[in-house]
Structure formats: C-alpha cells, structure tokens
C-alpha positions in Angstrom: 23.2 87.2 47.2 21.9 90.8 47.7 18.3 92.0 48.3 16.2 92.6 45.2 12.9 94.3 45.0 9.6 92.4 44.8 7.9 92.5 41.4 4.5 93.8 40.7 2.6 90.5 40.0 0.7 91.7 36.9 4.0 93.0 35.5 5.7 89.7 36.1 2.9 87.8 34.5 3.1 90.1 31.5 6.8 89.2 31.0 6.2 85.5 31.4 3.0 85.4 29.3 4.7 87.4 26.5 7.3 84.7 26.0 4.7 81.9 26.3 2.3 83.5 23.8 5.1 84.0 21.3 6.0 80.3 21.6 2.4 79.5 20.9 2.3 81.9 17.9 5.4 80.5 16.3 4.0 77.0 16.2 7.2 75.0 16.6 6.1 72.7 19.4 2.7 71.5 20.7 1.9 73.7 23.7 0.9 70.7 25.8 4.4 69.3 25.2 6.0 72.6 25.9 4.2 72.9 29.3 5.3 69.3 30.2 8.9 69.9 29.2 8.9 73.3 31.1 7.5 71.6 34.2 10.1 68.7 34.1 13.0 71.1 33.6 11.8 73.3 36.4 11.4 70.3 38.8 14.8 68.9 38.0 16.6 72.2 38.6 14.6 73.6 41.6 16.4 72.0 44.5 19.9 72.8 43.2 18.8 76.4 42.7 17.4 76.6 46.3 20.7 75.2 47.7 22.9 77.7 46.1 21.0 80.6 47.6 20.9 79.4 51.2 20.2 80.9 53.7 17.9 82.9 51.4 14.8 81.0 50.5 12.9 81.6 47.2 9.2 81.6 47.7 8.3 78.8 45.3 5.2 79.7 43.3 5.3 83.4 44.1 6.1 85.2 40.9 6.5 88.5 42.7 9.5 87.1 44.6 12.6 88.1 42.6 14.5 84.9 43.6 11.6 82.7 42.3 11.0 84.9 39.2 14.7 84.6 38.3 14.4 80.8 38.5 11.1 80.4 36.7 12.0 82.8 33.9 15.3 80.9 33.4 13.5 77.6 33.3 11.0 78.9 30.7 13.8 80.3 28.4 15.9 77.2 28.9 13.0 75.1 27.7 12.5 77.4 24.7 16.2 77.3 23.8 16.2 73.4 23.9 13.2 73.1 21.7 13.8 75.7 19.0 16.5 73.7 17.2 14.1 70.8 17.0 11.1 72.9 15.9 8.4 70.8 14.3 6.5 71.8 11.1 3.3 69.8 11.6 1.9 68.4 14.9 -1.1 67.5 16.9 -1.9 69.8 19.8 -4.3 69.6 22.6 -7.0 72.3 22.2 -7.4 74.1 25.5 -10.0 76.5 24.2 -12.5 73.9 23.1 -15.4 73.4 25.6 -15.3 69.8 26.6 -19.1 69.4 26.5 -19.6 70.7 23.0 -18.6 69.4 19.6 -15.8 71.5 17.9 -15.3 71.2 14.1 -11.7 72.2 14.3 -10.8 69.5 16.9 -13.6 67.1 17.4 -11.6 64.8 19.7 -10.0 67.6 21.7 -6.9 67.7 19.5 -6.1 69.8 16.4 -3.5 69.7 13.7 -1.2 72.6 13.6 1.0 73.6 10.6 3.8 76.1 11.0 3.8 79.1 8.6 5.9 78.0 5.6 7.6 81.4 5.6 9.3 80.6 8.9 9.9 76.9 8.4 13.7 77.3 8.9 14.3 76.8 12.6 17.3 79.2 12.4 14.8 82.1 12.0 13.0 81.3 15.3 15.4 83.0 17.8 15.2 86.4 16.1 11.4 86.1 15.6 11.0 85.1 19.2 13.0 88.0 20.4 11.1 90.6 18.4 7.6 89.2 19.0 8.1 88.8 22.7 9.5 92.4 22.8 6.4 93.7 21.0 4.1 92.0 23.5 6.0 93.5 26.4 6.2 97.0 25.0 2.5 96.9 24.0 1.5 95.7 27.5 3.6 98.4 29.2 2.2 101.1 26.9 -1.4 100.1 26.5 -2.1 98.0 29.5 -2.3 94.3 30.3 -5.3 92.4 31.7 -6.8 95.6 33.1 -3.5 96.8 34.6 -2.0 100.1 33.4 1.8 100.6 33.6 2.2 104.1 32.0 4.8 103.0 29.4 5.8 105.6 26.8 4.3 105.9 23.3 6.6 105.4 20.4 8.6 108.4 19.4 7.3 110.2 16.3 9.0 109.7 12.9 12.1 111.9 12.5 12.3 112.6 16.3 15.8 113.6 17.4 17.9 111.1 19.3 17.3 113.0 22.6 13.5 112.4 22.3 14.0 108.7 21.4 16.3 108.3 24.4 13.8 110.0 26.7 11.3 107.3 25.7 13.9 104.6 26.6 14.5 106.3 29.9 10.7 106.4 30.6 10.5 102.7 29.7 13.2 101.7 32.1 11.7 103.9 34.8 8.4 102.0 34.4 10.2 98.6 34.6 12.0 99.7 37.8 8.8 101.0 39.3 7.4 97.5 38.9 10.3 95.8 40.5 12.3 94.7 37.5 15.5 96.3 38.9 16.8 98.3 41.8 17.9 101.0 39.5 18.2 101.8 35.8 20.3 104.4 34.1 20.4 105.6 30.5 23.7 107.3 29.9 26.5 108.0 27.5 24.2 109.4 24.8 26.3 110.3 21.8 24.6 112.2 18.9 27.5 111.7 16.6 27.6 107.9 16.8 23.8 107.6 17.6 24.5 105.5 20.6 23.5 105.2 24.3 24.0 102.8 27.2 21.4 101.3 29.5 22.7 100.1 32.9 20.7 98.0 35.3 21.4 97.4 39.0 20.0 94.3 40.6 17.6 93.1 37.9 15.1 90.4 38.8 16.5 88.1 36.1 20.2 88.5 36.9 21.1 84.9 37.6 19.0 83.5 34.7 20.2 86.1 32.2 23.9 85.5 33.2 23.5 81.8 33.0 21.7 81.8 29.6 24.2 84.3 28.2 27.2 82.2 29.4 25.7 79.1 27.8 25.3 81.0 24.5 21.6 80.2 24.5 19.8 81.2 21.3 17.2 83.0 23.5 18.0 85.0 26.7 15.4 86.4 29.1 16.7 90.0 28.7 13.2 91.5 28.9 14.5 95.1 29.1 16.5 94.6 25.9 13.5 93.2 24.1 11.3 96.0 25.3 13.7 98.7 24.1 14.2 97.0 20.8 10.4 96.9 20.3 10.1 100.6 21.3 12.8 101.5 18.8 11.1 99.6 16.0 7.8 101.2 16.9 9.5 104.5 16.6 10.8 103.7 13.1 14.3 103.1 14.3 16.6 100.0 14.1 19.4 99.3 16.4 22.1 96.9 17.4 23.1 96.1 21.0 25.8 94.4 23.1 24.7 92.9 26.4 27.3 92.6 29.1 26.2 91.0 32.4 28.1 91.7 35.6 27.9 90.4 39.2 25.4 93.1 40.2 23.5 93.8 37.0 24.1 94.3 33.3 25.0 97.0 30.7 23.5 97.2 27.3 25.3 99.3 24.7 22.9 100.5 21.9 23.7 101.9 18.5 21.0 103.1 16.1 21.5 101.9 12.5 18.4 103.5 11.0 
C-alpha cells in the first residue's frame, strides 16, 4: 500500500514475453490452451485483487502501472505453476503463424502436432529450465535490446574476472532495472571475497505482492525477474551461484554465493 514507480512499457513487455516465449519453447502445453487458462485465472482473481488495494485503483490493462503489472505477472506465473506438473508430451496446437489464406504443409488445417524434446520429458525438469531460459531472455534483452528498445544492460564479465568486477556488473544490471521502474531502489552490498558472496536488496519492486504470494505458496516458479536476470548474467560470465530469496513487506533480499 505504498507508491511504486511506473514501469517503462517495453521493459515490462520484455519481462512478460520472456516468460511466455519460454513456455512456448518448452512445449509442455498448447499455447492456445495456455492463453485460455491464463485469461480465466486472471478474470477469476481480478476483482478480489482490486478490492484488497482500495482506495488505490489498478489501471487494468496498463502494463506500465505497477499495481496492474504485479497482478498480471502473478497470474501468468500462477498459470505456469499449475500446468507444469501436468506437462504434456505430444499435443495439437493452433498455429498462429500460418497465413489463413495460404496452404501450410506443417499445419494444413490450422493446427500442428507438437512433440516435446525427449531429453526434457520429465516434468520435474521444467521449473529449473523455465527459470534459466526466462532469465537468459531477460538478460539478453537488457544487454542487446528488445524490439528496437535499448536498455544499456551490462555485458557478461570476462573469464577469470575478480568478484569485484562480477559484482559491478550485477550492480549495473540492477541499476538498469530500477531505471525502468522495476523497483524504487536496488542495493548490492555485503560483498565478501572470502566466501564469494553478495546480497541484492530491492525496495518497492513492481512484483512485490505476486512474488510474495507465489513464494508463500511454494510455487515451482516465482516471478523473481531480478533473480533470473542475475543468474543469467552470472552464467554468461562463466560463473555459477546459489541464492536465497527472502521477501519482506517493502521489498526483498537475495543472498548470493558463487559456487564456480
């Protein structure tokens, strides 16, 4: 119930599209079914969400409004969390890319058969894959641009770079996210060379309610976009790390420890 910054719309779209495109890539649900389930969940939860924030009013449909972004992001990840345990191996999917007026060999009736990659047939693998691939998309978009929009994200740190240089990249990444409305403030602190650890603290993130709710429910996927982006940056820098996410009433703290 405190003011949060508006998000830069292209940045907000990057976050939402990164998750959507990863669901599409992993092939565990027809995307037409996913869209339908996402819409139904959103519709069923929307009024209750609006009531709990009165007298504040989310601008429904405006992804740059932090109140609405929090809700729509939560709805997307809730849908993903519900569907991952029931991930399908083979299914028919409506083909959105096919021109309706032309014959398409792959899907002559407007539908195509999709088979999930056999190497990821175990649904238990999906949460970690979703986390990593969504993070890769976010980091790539922040670093290289997204749909003609440049964000000025940092490049990966070079191989063998000291912890101080790696952390400087994390700090720049968080600065970019704050500049685009993701949080009121971000701090990278408690850098410890001996334990190869550091802490990221966010104040007033745009996903605060949704992240807290999903974390409380022990959801297999949580909309912690900052964590996914940092993880992707570390992997791109040839590093591996573990983290512990702790939400609080005004933000969240993420304790990182490099393992490689």
